LODRENGU-893811 format. One line per field, with one value per residue (C-alpha): chain; x, y, z; residue number from 1. Coordinates in pm, 1 decimal. Example, Ala and Ser with C-alpha at 12.3 -4.5 7.8 and 13.67 -1.06 7.14 Angstrom:
<nodes>
chaine = [A A]
x = [1230.0 1367.0]
y = [-450.0 -106.0]
z = [780.0 714.0]
num = [1 2]
</nodes>
This chain:
<nodes>
chaine = [A A A A A A A A A A A A A A A A A A A A A A A A A A A A A A A A A A A A A A A A A A A A A A A A A A A A A A A A A A A A A A A A A A A A A A A A A A A A A A A A A A A A A A A A A A A A A A A A A A A A A A A A A A A A A A A A A A A A A A A A A A A A A A A A A A A A A A A A A A A A A A A A A A A A A A A A A A A A A A A A A A A A A A A A A A A A A A A A A A A A A A A A A A A A A A A A A A A A A A A A A A A A A A A A A A A A A A A A A A A A A A A A A A A A A A A A A A A A A A A A A A A A A A A A A A A A A A A A A A A A A A A A A A A A A A A A A A A A A A A A A A A A A A A A A A A A A A A A A A A A A A A A A A A A A A A A A A A A A A A A A A A A A A A A A A A A A A A A A A A A A A A A A A A A A A A A A A A A A A A A A A A A A A A A A A A A A A A A A A A A A A A A A A A A A A A A A A A A A A A A A A A A A A A A A A A A A A A A A A A A A A A A A A A A A A A A A A A A A A A A A A A A A A A A A A A A A A A A A A A A A A A A A A A A A A A A A A A A A A A A A A A A A A A A A A A A A A A A A A A A A A A A A A A A A A A A A A A A A A A A A A A A A A A A A A A A A A A A A A A A A A A A A A A A A A A A A A A A A A A A A A A A A A A A A A A A A A A A A A A A A A A A A A A A A A A A A A A A A A A A A A A A A A A A A A A A A A A A A A A A A A]
x = [-1394.9 -1237.5 -1132.1 -1007.9 -654.7 -703.2 -768.1 -500.5 -604.7 -277.9 -44.0 110.2 210.8 488.7 376.4 345.3 410.9 329.0 695.3 690.4 409.9 566.8 894.6 703.5 524.6 832.5 981.9 684.3 680.9 1058.4 1138.6 807.5 674.1 477.0 240.6 102.7 -109.3 -277.1 -613.8 -802.5 -1157.2 -1370.3 -1259.6 -909.1 -855.6 -595.0 -691.7 -398.7 -357.6 -333.9 -399.7 -310.6 -576.1 -721.2 -633.5 -839.7 -1130.0 -1476.0 -1845.7 -2038.4 -2359.6 -2640.5 -2918.2 -3005.8 -2779.9 -2865.7 -3186.4 -3286.7 -3311.3 -3674.4 -3774.7 -3895.4 -4092.8 -4154.0 -4516.2 -4521.8 -4825.5 -5011.4 -5336.5 -5440.3 -5632.3 -5327.1 -5084.5 -5292.1 -5297.7 -4904.7 -4890.2 -5098.5 -4948.3 -4578.2 -4698.8 -4861.6 -4523.0 -4251.6 -4203.0 -4192.9 -4266.7 -4382.4 -4204.2 -4442.8 -4329.7 -4547.1 -4549.6 -4293.8 -4092.6 -3693.6 -3706.4 -4021.2 -3801.0 -4088.5 -4378.0 -4547.9 -4872.9 -5074.0 -5144.3 -5136.0 -5489.8 -5676.2 -5899.6 -5592.9 -5415.5 -5737.3 -5744.5 -5359.1 -5378.4 -5720.9 -5662.5 -5308.5 -5322.9 -5121.9 -4951.6 -4921.1 -4536.8 -4562.6 -4315.7 -4446.1 -4198.9 -4358.7 -4173.7 -4408.7 -4351.7 -4272.2 -4562.8 -4779.8 -4993.5 -4897.1 -4864.7 -4763.4 -5044.1 -5291.6 -5179.3 -5182.8 -5541.1 -5629.5 -5456.4 -5614.6 -5960.0 -5925.5 -5876.6 -5515.2 -5267.2 -5006.6 -4714.1 -4789.5 -4756.3 -4408.6 -4395.6 -4102.7 -4272.1 -3950.7 -4005.5 -3714.5 -3746.9 -3390.0 -3304.5 -3607.7 -3481.4 -3149.1 -3278.9 -3528.0 -3293.7 -3581.6 -3792.6 -4075.9 -3930.8 -3580.2 -3500.9 -3492.3 -3845.5 -3944.0 -3780.8 -4028.9 -4339.4 -4128.4 -4021.0 -4395.7 -4530.4 -4315.5 -4368.1 -4732.2 -4709.9 -4484.5 -4721.5 -5004.4 -4816.6 -4627.7 -4288.5 -4109.7 -3865.0 -4006.6 -3749.1 -3517.9 -3152.6 -3141.1 -2798.9 -2940.4 -2965.1 -2580.7 -2510.4 -2803.8 -2603.7 -2274.6 -2120.2 -1876.8 -1904.6 -1764.2 -1986.3 -2313.1 -2207.1 -2140.3 -2456.0 -2655.5 -2489.8 -2537.1 -2904.0 -2926.4 -2781.7 -2998.2 -3299.4 -3145.1 -3118.2 -3475.1 -3604.9 -3404.2 -3517.2 -3866.3 -3837.5 -3776.8 -3504.2 -3188.9 -3220.4 -3589.5 -3475.8 -3197.9 -3472.2 -3672.5 -3417.8 -3295.4 -3070.1 -3090.8 -2802.1 -2770.3 -2595.3 -2412.7 -2220.3 -1890.5 -1914.1 -1622.3 -1701.6 -2072.5 -1999.8 -1743.9 -1983.2 -2245.5 -2031.8 -1895.8 -2255.5 -2290.6 -1937.3 -1998.8 -2361.4 -2193.3 -1957.6 -2226.3 -2408.5 -2101.7 -2056.1 -2415.1 -2327.7 -2504.2 -2416.4 -2415.6 -2703.3 -2761.6 -2936.0 -3159.9 -3005.7 -3199.7 -3045.7 -3181.3 -2981.3 -2833.4 -3029.3 -2725.7 -2606.9 -2929.5 -2892.1 -3153.3 -2966.0 -2920.8 -3142.7 -3110.0 -2749.6 -2919.9 -3006.5 -2655.3 -2562.6 -2872.8 -2784.8 -2411.4 -2563.3 -2828.8 -2541.5 -2311.7 -2582.5 -2701.9 -2360.6 -2292.3 -2590.3 -2863.1 -3198.0 -3426.0 -3324.8 -3525.7 -3427.2 -3490.4 -3662.2 -3419.2 -3643.0 -3712.1 -3483.2 -3730.6 -4039.4 -4286.5 -4189.6 -4429.7 -4521.4 -4224.0 -3965.1 -4115.1 -4113.7 -3751.6 -3667.0 -3847.9 -3687.4 -3333.1 -3362.7 -3559.9 -3279.1 -2999.1 -3170.9 -3347.4 -3102.1 -2788.9 -2849.8 -2644.6 -2803.3 -2675.5 -2344.0 -2340.1 -2093.0 -1860.0 -1646.8 -1511.7 -1140.7 -1094.9 -797.9 -920.3 -1300.5 -1170.9 -921.5 -1179.7 -1410.0 -1173.8 -1061.8 -1431.0 -1496.6 -1215.0 -1281.7 -1671.0 -1605.6 -1392.4 -1635.6 -1924.0 -1731.0 -1689.1 -2057.9 -2116.8 -1854.7 -2093.1 -2373.0 -2532.7 -2655.5 -2924.1 -2652.2 -2423.2 -2672.9 -2751.4 -2371.6 -2318.5 -2067.2 -2209.2 -2294.1 -1942.4 -1784.1 -2054.4 -2018.2 -1640.8 -1695.9 -1986.0 -1747.0 -1464.7 -1713.3 -1847.2 -1504.2 -1414.3 -1734.8 -1653.3 -1312.7 -1463.2 -1220.0 -1546.4 -1728.5 -2125.2 -2162.6 -2442.0 -2398.9 -2031.8 -1884.3 -2024.0 -2333.7 -2598.5 -2734.0 -3010.3 -3144.5 -3513.4 -3704.4 -3841.5 -4192.8 -4300.7 -4627.5 -4806.6 -4767.8 -4600.2 -4338.6 -4436.4 -4142.9 -4118.0 -4280.1 -4040.9 -4085.8 -4114.0 -4053.4 -3902.9 -3560.0 -3361.9 -2992.6 -2819.7 -3019.7 -2843.3 -2996.4 -3004.7 -2800.3 -2751.6 -2385.7 -2485.1 -2695.7 -2454.6 -2400.6 -2782.6 -2829.3 -2611.9 -2789.7 -3136.5 -2983.0 -2883.1 -3227.1 -3376.1 -3163.3 -3264.3 -3615.6 -3607.8 -3331.8 -3365.6 -2995.4 -2778.4 -2465.0 -2181.2 -1813.0 -1611.2 -1351.4 -1058.7 -892.0 -544.0 -342.7 -449.0 -721.1 -459.7 -331.7 -651.8 -902.1 -809.0 -833.1 -1118.3 -1323.6 -1221.2 -1322.8 -1654.5 -1747.3 -1594.4 -1828.5 -2134.2 -2157.4 -2251.6 -2493.0 -2243.9 -2283.4 -1951.9 -1923.8 -1660.7 -1435.2 -1178.6 -822.6 -677.0 -322.3 -425.5 -519.6 -740.9 -935.0 -969.7 -1109.7 -1348.9 -1483.9 -1527.4 -1740.0 -1975.2 -2016.4 -2240.2 -2018.7 -1850.2 -1638.2 -1344.4 -1134.1 -801.6 -763.4 -442.7 -123.9 154.1 357.4 92.3 17.6 395.7 369.0 15.0 -152.5 -20.0 -120.5 -455.3 -526.4 -436.0 -641.6 -947.8 -879.2 -887.3 -1230.3 -1364.0 -1367.7 -1511.7 -1301.0 -1038.6 -958.4 -678.5 -744.1 -453.3 -232.5 -17.5 297.1 587.4 411.0 140.3 284.2 332.8 -0.3 -169.6 29.7 -104.1 -441.5 -541.6 -759.4 -787.8 -714.9 -936.1 -744.4 -828.7 -842.1 -930.1 -1239.1 -1473.7 -1773.2 -1615.0 -1492.6 -1840.9 -2021.5 -1786.2 -1835.8 -2200.6 -2122.0 -1881.3 -2097.4 -2389.8 -2172.1 -2199.3]
y = [6298.7 6248.7 5919.4 5749.8 5770.9 6149.7 6139.9 5886.2 5897.1 5748.1 5952.1 6129.7 5829.2 5581.8 5236.6 4987.5 4620.7 4322.2 4311.4 4668.8 4594.1 4273.6 4496.0 4735.8 4446.0 4267.3 4595.4 4604.2 4237.5 4288.1 3924.8 3778.0 3507.5 3652.5 3356.4 3503.9 3756.2 3475.4 3337.9 3011.8 2930.6 2703.9 2456.3 2532.2 2704.2 2990.1 3354.8 3542.1 3920.3 4059.5 3923.1 4035.2 4088.8 3746.9 3783.9 3637.7 3607.4 3670.1 3724.8 3394.8 3326.0 3415.4 3645.5 3810.5 4143.2 4438.0 4218.9 4271.7 3974.0 3887.8 4010.6 3728.6 3759.6 3490.3 3389.6 3194.6 3311.0 2988.8 3164.3 3149.2 3469.2 3648.2 3487.1 3606.2 3966.9 3921.3 3837.6 4117.0 4370.8 4254.8 4251.0 4596.0 4734.9 4609.1 4229.5 4057.8 3707.7 3498.3 3211.2 2997.0 2816.7 2560.5 2421.2 2142.6 2236.3 2247.1 2630.9 2698.1 2820.2 2700.2 2882.2 2841.6 2792.7 2540.0 2310.5 2288.9 2176.9 2316.4 2516.1 2659.9 2744.3 2907.5 3158.0 3223.2 3316.5 3509.9 3837.8 3712.4 3761.6 3462.5 3544.1 3897.8 3889.9 3761.0 3483.1 3186.7 2980.5 2677.4 2456.4 2150.6 1953.7 1582.1 1363.3 1650.9 1718.6 1814.5 2184.5 2168.2 1946.3 2133.1 2484.2 2353.0 2247.6 2608.3 2770.7 2553.9 2604.3 2974.2 2912.8 3064.3 2941.7 2740.1 2816.1 3208.0 3155.1 3172.5 2898.0 2714.7 2415.8 2345.8 1983.0 1901.6 1531.7 1469.3 1796.2 1765.3 1399.5 1543.7 1788.2 1537.1 1258.8 1024.2 928.4 662.7 526.1 525.0 766.9 462.7 387.4 755.6 827.2 688.1 862.9 1168.0 1180.5 1092.0 1383.5 1625.8 1491.9 1523.4 1891.6 1950.7 1765.0 2001.4 2318.8 2435.2 2561.0 2494.0 2451.4 2155.5 2008.6 2222.1 2124.8 2302.2 2356.2 2550.5 2238.1 2217.4 2593.2 2594.8 2317.9 2497.3 2355.8 2505.4 2653.9 2357.5 2112.9 2319.9 2326.9 1953.9 1861.6 2064.6 1933.7 1568.9 1638.4 1773.1 1504.9 1254.5 1440.5 1457.8 1068.7 1011.8 1241.7 1077.7 725.6 843.4 912.4 1273.6 1382.9 1510.9 1860.5 1881.1 1717.5 1985.4 2280.4 2120.5 2189.1 2485.7 2556.3 2739.4 2838.4 3045.0 3382.6 3538.3 3842.6 3703.5 3899.1 3722.2 3396.1 3437.4 3591.4 3286.0 3015.1 3128.0 3172.3 2821.5 2680.7 2783.5 2631.5 2320.2 2262.8 2346.9 2079.6 1824.3 1955.9 1893.8 1535.6 1475.5 1568.2 1900.4 2247.7 2464.5 2702.8 2927.8 2757.7 2922.8 2986.9 3121.3 3278.6 3312.7 3504.3 3280.3 3157.2 3072.6 3433.7 3575.1 3695.6 3721.9 4009.1 4339.3 4226.5 4542.8 4432.2 4158.1 4429.5 4486.6 4125.8 4081.7 4375.1 4251.0 3888.5 4044.4 4272.8 3961.2 3715.9 4002.5 4098.3 3705.9 3662.5 3520.4 3499.2 3536.7 3663.7 3608.3 3812.1 3658.8 3947.6 4054.5 3942.0 3585.9 3428.1 3590.4 3483.6 3536.4 3874.3 4159.6 4413.7 4641.4 4365.9 4241.2 4580.6 4630.1 4301.6 4375.1 4740.8 4605.4 4452.0 4759.4 5002.4 4788.4 4747.4 5072.1 5310.9 5127.4 4984.2 4652.5 4447.5 4703.5 4526.1 4153.3 3958.2 4252.7 3993.8 3855.2 3928.4 4014.9 3806.9 3725.2 3621.9 3436.2 3241.7 3167.3 3056.1 2818.3 2678.0 2619.2 2432.0 2203.3 2140.8 2089.1 1858.4 1645.6 1608.7 1551.0 1273.0 1111.3 1132.8 976.0 690.1 649.7 570.5 900.7 1170.7 946.3 681.2 902.3 1056.3 692.8 631.6 949.4 1076.0 1447.6 1470.3 1386.6 1644.1 1918.6 1824.1 1886.6 2233.2 2316.7 2225.1 2442.9 2727.1 2673.5 2689.4 3011.4 3161.8 3034.3 3200.0 3529.6 3469.7 3484.5 3773.9 3846.6 4207.0 4269.9 3881.5 3805.3 4161.1 4486.5 4375.6 4603.3 4477.9 4754.6 4709.1 4778.5 4433.9 4427.0 4330.9 4002.5 3865.7 3684.1 3348.3 3045.2 2868.2 2491.4 2238.9 1954.2 1646.3 1344.2 1101.1 729.2 668.4 346.6 488.9 698.5 855.7 1165.5 1478.6 1798.8 2013.0 2397.6 2592.4 2968.9 3068.7 3320.3 3074.8 2970.8 3341.0 3405.5 3143.7 3308.1 3646.6 3457.3 3331.8 3687.0 3823.9 3572.8 3628.1 3996.5 3929.9 3698.7 3897.5 4268.5 4270.4 4087.5 3911.1 4190.3 4187.2 4495.4 4636.3 4705.3 4958.2 5031.9 5347.4 5629.3 5600.9 5601.7 5293.9 5088.3 5200.5 4968.5 4658.7 4779.1 4819.5 4454.8 4321.7 4504.8 4352.3 4010.8 3979.0 4146.8 3929.2 3674.7 3893.6 3964.3 4336.3 4523.3 4786.9 5050.0 5233.4 5504.0 5417.4 5326.8 5308.0 5258.8 4900.0 4989.6 5230.9 4954.6 4719.0 4966.4 5049.1 4662.5 4623.5 4906.9 4783.0 4473.9 4260.3 3917.6 3898.3 4136.0 4189.6 4390.5 4602.9 4814.9 4802.6 4549.2 4852.1 4904.4 4539.3 4483.7 4765.7 4738.2 4406.8 4203.8 4444.6 4502.9 4115.8 4072.7 4355.0 4221.1 3903.5 4029.7 4157.9 3834.1 3845.0 3527.8 3539.7 3758.2 3794.3 3980.6 4117.9 4037.8 3735.1 3697.6 3558.0 3492.4 3695.6 3439.0 3234.7 3564.0 3698.2 3363.9 3380.0 3691.2 3587.0 3620.6 3308.1 3347.6 3566.7 3693.5 3769.9 3787.8 3411.2 3254.9 3047.0 3316.0 3087.9 2825.1 3113.3 3306.4 2976.0 2907.2 3286.5 3203.1 2915.4 3115.9 3413.5 3207.7 3050.7 2691.2]
z = [-1465.1 -1121.4 -1063.2 -739.8 -861.8 -832.6 -477.4 -317.1 56.8 160.4 -71.1 224.3 396.5 289.9 170.4 437.3 415.6 643.3 717.4 823.8 1059.2 1187.8 1268.6 1490.4 1659.9 1736.6 1900.4 2115.6 2226.2 2333.7 2263.5 2363.6 2095.9 1815.1 1859.6 2178.8 1963.0 1787.6 1906.6 1895.3 1813.8 2007.8 1696.4 1772.2 1446.4 1460.1 1449.7 1343.2 1448.6 1094.3 736.9 403.0 157.6 -13.1 -368.7 -630.4 -389.4 -539.5 -365.5 -267.9 -427.0 -175.1 -162.1 -501.7 -525.1 -333.3 -198.5 170.2 383.4 482.7 861.9 1060.2 1360.6 1607.2 1659.7 1991.4 2209.1 2329.0 2299.0 1901.3 1932.4 2092.7 1835.3 1553.2 1709.4 1735.0 1362.3 1228.4 1426.5 1308.2 961.8 982.3 1123.7 918.1 943.6 596.8 745.0 1041.5 1198.7 1379.2 1699.5 1840.4 2188.9 2253.3 1956.1 1956.5 1930.9 2138.0 2442.8 2683.4 2477.6 2158.8 1984.9 2184.7 1883.7 1515.1 1449.6 1155.8 1388.2 1569.8 1251.5 1099.5 1406.6 1384.3 1026.2 1046.1 842.1 698.0 325.7 180.1 -147.1 -84.0 -41.0 310.1 407.8 657.2 844.6 994.5 1259.3 1278.3 1600.2 1524.4 1650.9 1760.5 1459.9 1094.5 1087.8 730.0 606.8 789.0 672.9 313.5 348.2 470.6 188.9 -63.7 101.5 39.0 -327.0 -312.2 -586.8 -368.1 -609.9 -501.0 -122.4 27.8 279.3 421.3 576.4 774.8 860.5 1099.3 1227.9 1288.5 1469.8 1694.4 1775.1 1873.7 2103.6 2276.3 2284.5 2201.4 1910.2 1866.9 1545.6 1405.3 1126.4 866.7 944.9 917.4 585.1 348.1 499.4 538.9 152.4 57.8 267.9 101.2 -245.9 -200.7 -88.3 -392.9 -619.4 -482.0 -619.2 -302.2 -386.3 -55.1 82.0 285.3 492.8 714.5 832.6 1150.5 1316.5 1604.8 1852.7 1831.4 1881.2 2170.0 2349.7 2335.8 2022.2 1806.2 1452.6 1281.8 1475.5 1395.5 1026.7 1017.6 1196.3 935.0 659.6 783.0 838.4 477.4 302.9 504.6 395.8 16.6 19.5 163.7 -102.5 -386.8 -243.8 -249.3 -633.4 -624.8 -857.9 -687.3 -864.1 -728.9 -395.7 -332.6 -377.9 -112.4 160.7 342.2 637.5 959.5 1168.2 1485.9 1483.4 1785.7 1887.2 1728.9 1416.0 1228.0 1328.0 1256.5 902.1 820.7 927.5 716.9 428.6 489.2 505.1 142.3 32.2 200.9 58.0 -290.8 -227.5 -174.0 -475.7 -682.5 -537.0 -660.1 -1000.2 -969.1 -1068.4 -737.3 -688.4 -386.9 -121.5 128.5 462.1 757.7 1073.0 1419.2 1693.6 1946.2 2245.4 2453.2 2448.7 2610.4 2981.2 3225.1 3417.6 3264.6 2947.5 2770.9 2686.6 2477.8 2241.6 2160.0 2117.9 1915.4 1686.4 1637.4 1540.6 1288.3 1152.6 1100.4 963.3 717.2 585.1 558.9 317.0 552.1 340.5 642.2 1000.3 1320.4 1621.8 1955.9 2178.4 2450.5 2730.7 2621.8 2854.0 3151.1 2993.4 2703.9 2563.9 2558.4 2291.6 2341.1 2334.4 2017.3 1854.0 1950.3 1783.6 1466.5 1442.0 1502.8 1168.8 1009.7 1123.9 972.7 660.8 606.8 763.6 738.5 422.7 495.5 203.9 -66.5 -90.0 -173.1 47.6 157.1 321.7 -6.5 -21.2 353.4 447.6 808.0 722.1 396.1 613.4 880.8 612.2 449.2 803.4 914.3 588.2 650.8 1000.4 938.2 637.8 823.8 1097.8 845.2 702.4 1056.1 1096.5 748.0 838.6 1158.6 928.2 903.2 1164.9 1331.5 1376.3 1510.2 1757.7 1864.2 1917.7 2105.5 1854.6 1803.7 2171.4 2301.0 2067.4 2175.4 2531.3 2511.1 2354.7 2602.6 2905.0 2769.0 2709.4 3079.0 3193.6 3004.7 3148.0 3512.1 3486.6 3301.9 3022.7 2801.9 2914.7 2922.6 3005.2 3286.3 3395.1 3424.8 3402.4 3501.3 3689.0 3821.3 4167.6 4143.1 3784.8 3741.5 3630.2 3286.3 3206.7 3025.8 2941.5 3236.4 3058.6 3251.4 3049.2 2975.2 3039.8 2819.3 2942.3 3018.6 2711.7 2706.8 2327.4 2233.8 2109.0 2342.1 2336.7 2506.1 2401.6 2273.0 2558.0 2514.9 2755.3 2831.9 2929.5 3175.1 3380.8 3663.2 3759.6 3721.2 3977.1 4239.8 4157.1 4213.8 4537.9 4633.9 4564.3 4782.5 5068.6 5033.8 5020.5 5326.8 5540.6 5409.7 5295.4 5038.7 5137.7 5166.6 5130.9 5253.3 5016.5 5248.9 5032.6 5142.5 5066.9 4818.2 4573.7 4285.8 4424.3 4521.7 4257.3 3969.6 4201.6 4409.5 4069.6 3970.1 4302.4 4302.6 3937.1 4068.9 4373.7 4240.3 3936.3 4197.8 4380.1 4663.2 4734.1 4767.5 5042.0 4943.8 5159.5 5183.2 5163.9 5493.7 5636.0 5982.8 6069.9 6374.0 6159.5 5891.6 6149.8 6279.7 5932.8 5854.2 6190.2 6095.1 5749.7 5839.9 5617.0 5724.9 5425.9 5349.3 5030.5 5044.9 4757.8 4644.9 4441.8 4491.0 4653.4 4932.0 4958.5 5075.6 5334.7 5466.1 5365.4 5642.1 5918.9 5771.5 5747.1 6091.2 6221.3 6015.1 6168.3 6517.7 6461.2 6354.0 5973.8 5859.6 5533.3 5383.4 5012.5 4842.2 4503.6 4279.9 4201.6 4512.2 4342.3 4549.4 4851.3 4893.9 5180.9 5384.6 5298.3 5404.2 5742.7 5789.7 5771.6 5413.7 5291.3 4919.6 4624.3 4339.1 4020.9 3651.0 3501.8 3854.7 3882.3 3979.6 3981.2 4238.4 4431.4 4455.9 4528.3 4811.6 4923.8 4982.9 5200.5 5418.6 5433.1 5557.2 5824.1 5674.5]
num = [1 2 3 4 5 6 7 8 9 10 11 12 13 14 15 16 17 18 19 20 21 22 23 24 25 26 27 28 29 30 31 32 33 34 35 36 37 38 39 40 41 42 43 44 45 46 47 48 49 50 51 52 53 54 55 56 57 58 59 60 61 62 63 64 65 66 67 68 69 70 71 72 73 74 75 76 77 78 79 80 81 82 83 84 85 86 87 88 89 90 91 92 93 94 95 96 97 98 99 100 101 102 103 104 105 106 107 108 109 110 111 112 113 114 115 116 117 118 119 120 121 122 123 124 125 126 127 128 129 130 131 132 133 134 135 136 137 138 139 140 141 142 143 144 145 146 147 148 149 150 151 152 153 154 155 156 157 158 159 160 161 162 163 164 165 166 167 168 169 170 171 172 173 174 175 176 177 178 179 180 181 182 183 184 185 186 187 188 189 190 191 192 193 194 195 196 197 198 199 200 201 202 203 204 205 206 207 208 209 210 211 212 213 214 215 216 217 218 219 220 221 222 223 224 225 226 227 228 229 230 231 232 233 234 235 236 237 238 239 240 241 242 243 244 245 246 247 248 249 250 251 252 253 254 255 256 257 258 259 260 261 262 263 264 265 266 267 268 269 270 271 272 273 274 275 276 277 278 279 280 281 282 283 284 285 286 287 288 289 290 291 292 293 294 295 296 297 298 299 300 301 302 303 304 305 306 307 308 309 310 311 312 313 314 315 316 317 318 319 320 321 322 323 324 325 326 327 328 329 330 331 332 333 334 335 336 337 338 339 340 341 342 343 344 345 346 347 348 349 350 351 352 353 354 355 356 357 358 359 360 361 362 363 364 365 366 367 368 369 370 371 372 373 374 375 376 377 378 379 380 381 382 383 384 385 386 387 388 389 390 391 392 393 394 395 396 397 398 399 400 401 402 403 404 405 406 407 408 409 410 411 412 413 414 415 416 417 418 419 420 421 422 423 424 425 426 427 428 429 430 431 432 433 434 435 436 437 438 439 440 441 442 443 444 445 446 447 448 449 450 451 452 453 454 455 456 457 458 459 460 461 462 463 464 465 466 467 468 469 470 471 472 473 474 475 476 477 478 479 480 481 482 483 484 485 486 487 488 489 490 491 492 493 494 495 496 497 498 499 500 501 502 503 504 505 506 507 508 509 510 511 512 513 514 515 516 517 518 519 520 521 522 523 524 525 526 527 528 529 530 531 532 533 534 535 536 537 538 539 540 541 542 543 544 545 546 547 548 549 550 551 552 553 554 555 556 557 558 559 560 561 562 563 564 565 566 567 568 569 570 571 572 573 574 575 576 577 578 579 580 581 582 583 584 585 586 587 588 589 590 591 592 593 594 595 596 597 598 599 600 601 602 603 604 605 606 607 608 609 610 611 612 613 614 615 616 617 618 619 620 621 622]
</nodes>
């Protein structure tokens, strides 16, 4: 029998150690500090450039070995009959479960089934065979009809054994309060009826889980991985206490809970986060005197990473997020359709969202290996660091009196806000990139189709208790606002704002910075007008005048700038150019360039958003 020892793939290479690698790296760095290769997460956790294997690591208990995750599909059409058609079509074409979103819910994204009355639920579930291996994830909306109780009654009326039905009721009072920033009653007033309702549903034979510790509000609001984990953990502990106080044994109460986290395109951080969630909850179980058992963890691809521009790139982001969550042991995954940021997705967008999971499961066989990250030095290290950071924040929330008190005090919001501002700064400076929105824009993209259904904005609330809300955000929105402004100008005037790329010297010298400048300006909807390379200032000025632009950007190499930029800037200034940019960091030549007529500089790491906003003001002559 052939063994792996008979086929040593690396036999022709000398063994390599960390020290060998480090010597090679130090040679390339040429005296620069090794630490410059390390990265930082949004929580300030270090990401080393290389990790040794994590010895002694074992797979985390999650999904059953080699079991696939459940493919969940959003059911969110306001019309009950059309929501029913969505559900039946999805189930017939590969979905293993339905995730119902109701209007006004924290994850509805402006849409959702209009209400949760018994009549509406009966229409939505017409033809759906409960108990036939179909998973149902409800998302009841606090104070707007009890979807869980009404669905339970519908199932009982059909004489279906409740214990045979796979329903996650997903009562999520605390996370809903966090997103709204208001509540009619404080959590201590809601705890008893909350626990009583869950106890009654369980007493009627439903298995649950019933209460959802949802980390999405923090993720949607721009928070960090540790903040999302701590928030979800604090909610779960609040629910656990409420159920125990309501007379439910701790062992039973923990089975009534589940988690949901956002999954984004950062593969390693997403994997580490989902693994950390299981470890953190196991720590809580041990603190309660319980032997840990696998908890149910659902995943949903991230809202904040969706873009309206070049939305097909959302397919790549969604695929990466699904890949990461699936490998990290998520029990269910819901893929947000790639057009959701533009409106209610049509049948094509829904099909692609569904098939993203089917391909990864059926063709890539991702579920066949349980916790493949076990032993990976990098992911194990990130998992451990996230656990420590999240646990410290969880303890801070507990010291504040629990998650509801922490929300009232603004503790959670202040931390999320700080992280959000950092993300917004990195997006504005294009340090964090969103392809199609903040990098590689396409001003001539073909619009996608969505359903002809208008989103419904959340109505202002006048409930008795209020605090700062964890408001959802999308990272690309500031740049999209500029693109919308460009589209409006095109509609009104027939042309977009323009910038003339004043290329100097041969193509080999100007191409790199001209490409950078084109992407820079067009991310804000300012059309870049290309040109040949000039050495004659008069010819450059004539080409600029013929372009119809009133902004110009000099593009070339440092060598050509030294020889040509000053005369070029003077020539452009002489023909009335409103504002002149230079692509690249000016360094010690800044004063000379400005004296020649250059007004500003565009370079990697600069505040692109502020520069583009000012460019509109300049282009419009304000």
